[in-house]
C-alpha positions in Angstrom: 89.2 90.7 107.4 87.9 91.9 110.7 87.1 95.6 110.5 86.0 96.3 114.0 86.3 99.8 115.5 88.5 99.9 118.6 86.5 101.0 121.6 87.5 103.9 123.7 88.7 101.6 126.4 90.8 99.5 124.0 92.4 102.7 122.7 93.1 103.8 126.2 94.7 100.4 127.1 96.8 100.6 123.9 98.1 104.0 125.0 98.9 102.8 128.5 100.8 99.9 127.0 103.0 102.5 125.2 103.4 104.5 128.4 101.1 107.2 127.3 97.9 108.8 128.6 95.2 110.8 126.8 96.6 114.0 128.3 99.9 113.2 126.6 98.1 113.0 123.2 96.3 116.2 124.0 99.6 118.0 124.6 101.1 116.7 121.3 98.0 117.5 119.3 97.5 120.9 120.9 93.9 120.1 122.0 92.1 119.6 125.3 92.0 116.2 127.0 88.3 116.2 126.6 88.7 116.5 122.8 91.0 113.5 122.9 88.3 111.6 124.8 85.7 112.5 122.2 87.9 111.4 119.4 88.7 108.1 121.1 85.0 107.6 121.5 84.5 107.9 117.7 83.3 111.4 117.5 84.9 113.9 115.1 85.8 111.5 112.3 87.8 114.0 110.4 89.9 115.2 113.4 93.7 115.1 112.9 93.8 113.9 116.5 93.0 110.5 115.2 96.3 110.4 113.3 98.2 111.4 116.5 96.5 108.6 118.4 97.3 106.1 115.6 100.9 107.0 115.5 101.2 106.8 119.3 99.9 103.2 119.4 101.6 102.3 116.1 98.5 101.4 114.1 97.0 103.0 111.0 94.0 105.2 111.5 91.7 102.8 109.5 92.9 99.9 111.8 91.4 101.9 114.8 88.4 103.4 113.0 87.6 101.4 109.9 85.9 103.4 107.1 82.2 102.9 106.9 80.9 101.6 103.6 
C-alpha cells in the first residue's frame, strides 16, 4: 500500500480537474484562501478544511494526508 501524502500541487490539480479552485473551497469552508493554501500544504492537520478538500476531490482525507505512524 502506497501511503504518500499528496503534494499541494497535486491537490490543486485534482481540484482543477473537478472544476474547482482553492477559493471555492475557502467559500464552502468559510475560511480564507490562504488558510486553504496552508491546509493543502500539510499544515493544520486537524483542520476541518481537510475534509472539505477531500469531499471536493472525491477522496478520503487519509488518502490525501495519510496518518503518520
